[in-house]
N, C-alpha and C positions, 0 to 999 in steps of 0.2 A: 599381652602388651596392648596398651590403649593407642588407637590410631591417632595421628596428629591432625591438626586442622586442615593441612593441605590434602591429606588422604581423604578426610571426610568430605571436603569440598569436591575433590575429584570424583569420589563415588557418587555424590549427589548429581554432579553434572553429567555423569554417565547414564543417568536414568533417561528413558525414552522421551518423557514429556518435560524435561528440565527447561528447554528453550521456551516452551509455551508458558510455563509457570513464571519464568523470569520476565517475559514481555508483559504479562498481566500484572505482576507485582510492580514493575516500574511504572506502568501507566497509572495504576491506582495511587502510588506514592506521589508522583509528580502532580497529578490532578488535585489531590487533597492539599498538598503544599501550596499549589497555586490558589485554591479557593481561600485558604487561610491568609495568605499574603495579600490577595486582592482586597479582602475585607479590611485588613490592617492598613493598607496603603491608600485606599480610596475613600474611607469613611469621612475623614476630616475635610477633604476637598468637596465631597458631595454635600456635606452639611454647610460648608461655607457658601455654596452656590444656592442655598435655600431648598435643597432636596433632602430626602431621607438619607441617613448615613449608610443604610443598607440597600439603597436602590441599585447601585452597580453590582454589588455582591449578589443580590437576588437575580439579576439578569445573568450573571456568570453561572449561578447554580442551575438556572433553567437550561442554559446551553450545555452545561456539564451533564445533566440528565439526558438531553438530546444526544450528546456525544456517546453516552453509555449505551443508548439504544442503537446508535449507528455502529458502535463497537461490536455489539451482539449480532447485528445483521451481517457485518463483515466477516464474523466468525462462521456464519452459516452459508455464505455464498460460495458455490463451487467455482473452480477456476474457469470452467467452460462458460459459465454465465458472465463472469467478469470480462472474459475475452469477447464474448458475443456482443455485449452492449458497450464495449469500450469506445468504439468509434461513434455511435449515436450520442453517447454522453459528451464526447469531445466536441461534436458539432453543436449540440445544444448550448454548452458553456461558451463556445466561440460566439454564438449569436448573442448570448447575454453580455459578453464583453463589448459587442457593438452597440447594443441597446443602452448600456450604462453610460455611454458617451453622449447620448442624445439629451439635450436640455428638456427638462420636464419629466424625464423618466429616471435618470440617474440623479442621486443626491450629492450636492457639493458640500464638503466639510474640510476645513483647513486648506482651502485652495485646490482640492483634488476632487474629481468626480469619479468615484469608484464604488459607490454603494447603492443598493436598492433598499428603500425604507418602507416597511409594511407593518402597520399596527404597532409602531414604536420599536420594532426590531429591525436591525439592519443586516443585510446580506451582501457579502463581498464576492462577486463572481470570480475574481482573480484567485481567491483561496480555493474555490472548487476546481479551477483550472489546474492547480497543482496535482490534484488527485487524478483528474481526467487525463492529463498529459503523461503522468507516470504509468497508469494502467494501459493506455493505448500504446505508448512507446514500448512497454514490455511485451505486449501482444505482438506488435510488429516484428520485434527482434526475435521473439520465440517462434514465429511462424515461418522463418526462413528455411529453405531447403537445406538439408544436411551437407549437400555438396556445393552449396553456394556461399562462399566466404568473401565475396567481393565487397569493396568499400561502398559501392553504389547501393547494395542491398541494405547496408546499415544506415546510410545517410538519407536515402529517399524512401518514403516521403516524410520522414520524421523531421529532418532539419528544416525544409521549407515551411512545414506547418508550424514549427516552433518559432521561426522568424516572424510569421504572421501574428502569432500570439504575443511575442515580445513587442511588436509595433503597437498593438492595441493597448497593452498594459502601460507602455511608456507614454502613450497619448493621454492617460488619465490625469496627471502623471503619477507613476508609482515605480520608482527605480528600485526600491527595496524588494518588492515582489518580483520584479524582473530578474534580480540577482538570484532569488530563490528558484525561479523557473529555470534560470541558467544552470544552477547546480543540478537540478533534476535532469535536464538534457545532457549535461556532461556525464552524470552517473550512468545514464542509459547508454551513451556511446562507449564509455569505458568498460562497463560490464557486458555490453553487447559484442565486444571483441574488436573495436576499432584499433587499427595499428597505432603504436605509440607516437610515431612521427606525425601522423595525421591528427591524432588527438591533441598533441602539443600545439600544432598550428591553429586548430580551432579554438583551444583554450586561450592562447595568446591573443587571437583576434577578438575574442569575447572580452578579455580584460581591457584591451585598448578601447573598444567601443564603450564599455562601461565607464572608463576614465573620461572619455570625451563627453558622454552624457552627464557625468558628475560635475564637470566644469562649465557646462553650457547654461544650465538653469541657475537663477540667482541664489535661491536658498541652498541648492546643492553645492554650488561653488563656495558659498560662505562656510559650509561645514568642512570642506576640504582645506580651505585656507586656515580655518581655526585649528584643524588637526596638526598642520605643519607649523603653526605659530601658537602653541598652547599658552603662552604668556600674554597674548594680546587680547583686548576686548573681553575682559573677564565679566563685564556686565551685559555683554551682547552675545556674540556667536559662541564664545567659550563658556558661557554661564552654566549651561546644563551639564556639560562634561565635567567642569570643575566641582559642581555641587555633588555629582555622583562620586567623585573621588573623596570629597570631604565626608560623605555619608559612609563610604567603605572604611575610611580611617577612623571614624567615630566608633565603629563597631568593635574594633580590636579582635581579640581571639575568640571570646565567648559572646560578644554582642551586648547591646543595651537591654535586651529582653523583648519578648514578643509584644508588639503594640507600642513600644517606647521610642519609636523613631522620631527624630526632630526634623529631618529633611522633608517628610511628608506634609508638614505644616506650611505648605505653599512655598517652600524653598526649592524643591526639586520638581520641575515640570514633568508631567507624564510619569509620576512615580509608580502608578499602578499598572503601567503598560510597558513602554520601551525600557524603562530604567528600574523595573521591579527587582532586578538582581542587586542593585545598590541598596534597596530597602532590606533585602535578605541579609546582605553583609552587615548592615547597621544593627538590625534587630537580633540576628542569629549569629553574627560574627563570622570569623574566618572558618570556623567549624561548619557552620551552616552552608557557606559557599562551597566548601569541599564536599559536603553531602550531595549538593545539587550536581556539581561536576562529576562526582563519582557515579551518580545514577545515570547520567548520560554516557559515561565511559562504559558502564556495564551494558547499557543499551547498544553501544557500538559493537561490543564483543558478541552480544546475543544476536543482533541482526545479521552480522557477517557470518556467524556460526550457522544460522539458519540457511543463509544463501549457500554456504559451502556444502552443507549436508543435503540440500534439495537436489533431486534428480530431474524434476520437471523444470525445463528452462524458463518457463513463464514465472513460476514462483521464485526461482533463483534470481532472475533479473529484477523482478518487482520488489522483493524483500531487500535486496542490496541497494536499490535506488531509493526506496523510501527511508531506509536507515541513513544513507548519505545525506538526503535532503533534510531530515529532522535534525540530525547532529550538526550538519553544516550551518543551519540556521541558528542553532543554539550557540555554536562557537562564534559566529559573527556578533550575536547579541552580547554575549559575555565579553567579547573582544573590545567592542566600542564602549561598554560600561566601564571597564578597567583602563581605558585609554590606549589600547593597542591598535585600534582601527578607527577610521572616521565614523561618525554617527550616521547610520543608514535607516533606522526605523524598523528593522526586523524584530519581531517579538520573540520572547523566550517560549518555546513550545510547551504547552500545557500549563504554564505558570503565569504568563502575562495575561492581563485582561483583554478580552476579545472573543466574542461569541463564535463567529464563523471559524476563526483559527482554531479554537478549542475543539469544536465539534469535528472539524475536518481532520485534525491531528489524531483524535481518538479513533476515528474511522480507519486511518492508516495504521494505527497500532493494532486494530482488529484484523486488518489484512495481514500484517506481519505475524500475528498470533495464528491466523489461519494457515499461513505457510509453515509455521512451526509444527502444526498438527499433521502436515503432509510429509514430514521427514520419514524416510523408510522405516526406521525403528519405531517412530510414533505410530505410523499406520499399522504396523504389525501388533503393537501393544494394544491399541484401541480396538482393533478387530478381534483380538483374542480375549477381550473382556477386562483388560487392565485399565479401565477408565479412572482418571483422577477424580478427586472430589469436585473440582470446578466443572469438569465435563459432565459429570452426573447431575450436578446442580443446574447447569444451563441446558441440559438435554440436547447436547450437540450431536449432529449426525456423524456417522462413522466415515472417516476419510477413505478415499479410494486410491490405491497405489498407482502411480503414473506408469504407463507402458509406452516406451518410445516407439515411434513409427518404424515399420519394417523398411530396411534399406532397399531403395529402388522403387518404392511405391510413393505416389504423390500423397501429401498430407491432406487428411480430411479436415473439413471445417469443424471448429470446436462445437461439441454438443450433438453432432450427427453420427449416429451409429450405422453399421452395415444393415441394409434392409434385408429382411427374410421374407420370402414369398409365402403367402398363406397356403395351407394344405389344399390340395385339389382332389376332387373325387375321381375314382377310377383306379389308378395304379397306386397301391399302397406303398410299394417299394420306392417309387419315385418321391412320394411325400416324405418318407422317412429319410431318404438321402438328401432332400432339400434342406432339412433341419440340421444336417451335420456340417462340420467345417469343410471349407473348400479343399484343403489338403487331403483330408480323409476320404472325401468323395473321389478324388483323383486316384487314390490307391485302391479304392473299391472297384473302380472301373477296370483297372488293370487286373485285379483278382477275379472279376467276373469272367474274364476271357479264358481263364485256366481252370476254373472250378465251378461246381454247381451250387456252392455256398449252402450245403446242407438241405437241399430241397428233397422232399420225400418222393414225390412222383411227378414225372414229366411225361405228358402224352403228346400226341401229334394231331393236328387238324388242318383244315384247308383255309387259306385266306381268300380274299376276293379274286385273286388271279389263279386259283387252283393249285397253288404250291403247298407243299407240306411244311408247316411251321410248328415249333414246339408250343404246347399249351400246358398250363399249370393246373393242378388238381385243387379240390376244395380245401383240403387240409392246409395247402400252402397259403391260400388266401386268408383263411381263418388265423393262421399263425402270424401273418403279416399285419392283419388288423389288430390283433392283440398287442403286438409290439408297437404299432403306431399309437394306440390309445395310451400305453404306458409312457411312451416318449412325450406325448402331449401333456400328460399330467405332470411329468417331471419338469417340463419347461413352462408350465402355467398357461398352456394354449388350449382353448376349448374349440371343439369342432362345431 
């Protein structure tokens, strides 16, 4: 009897590296789709501005290659290295957020000072802060003692530091990125175990503050008013939202065809960036939109599956937070394009034009793929020689299974192993026992009190005070030295 599709899918998902392959496949498909759509949506506008029709596409390809390198680096970074350098990275990016606000250092574009421009390429520090805050927050929450489940250990110092970041990003001004950072902090608190009542209070407070900020600035308040009055000012505040709906309607079920969009001919502003989903709907139709939404839906399933199967609290919190951030940003972008949310300016991850956003998002996909390789079944399969084609092609290192700390012992700092004293000359038995685990040494001490442990000859001699003390024969010392040399060779230690 031939197995059905559900049975085949279930059997494939049961493979140890299924999560890893899903993350890599989704990242490649969304990136390729984004490059194609950026070329289609930006060529006309770039040519109309007197530039090459491929200028923005070329820049996007460069950042896609940079993102691919960052994806590969994220696959190879051990968890201890991420945790060790998470706080220095957070401090460096925090300083960059301060520097970008200084006139003459930060670049002003469209009324906001949020970029560094070097050699024709722009860098947005707030995009890097998303990664720094997610990694550092996951490290903080994973470093808590097992017996400390207080609310204070979850909130401090994460929330005060996040509030400082929010203030610097709002000062740019950049409310859309502030919302994305708020999603990251909310995911950290949720997956970090914050009680539901406290989490609801913080979430409600954040929504109220975001609403106040949305109606204080002129351009943001215009967007909110346009959302609640969709029939007003069709040539002003509601123009972009209405053109996006017209573009989606023109696409129908199958679309007008790749490259055949009408809205990109200066009818829809920012067609290659914030509203690229509308171009997808016009050229690829309802089917193309479903494919994009389906890819993000599979990504949600995969990311939360990785988090549920991870035994390392750091990988569990980080993968769940990164998944929530990326999918939440995609939902907001699609929501305001189809008219369900006010326009915020958040990009569609991996699809919209934007170099910093593309490279940073690919790095986070690499982090999630790294977490997938640390699932217990994946670790067992990779260490037993069952490497997949991708792992063999990329020459990825073997993952190490996470070992939880022993109850009652303080947690060691990430990356620091137990120190082993070097062998000392003199007593060979003491050197051998120094290399053994602490628990075994304790049992040996107890055994030494009741047995001679196979010694061949024991004599007596006088110590400095004239007392008779046991002395060991030459055969005993030779046997101990042979055992010591054998132990050193097995442990890779040279005398």
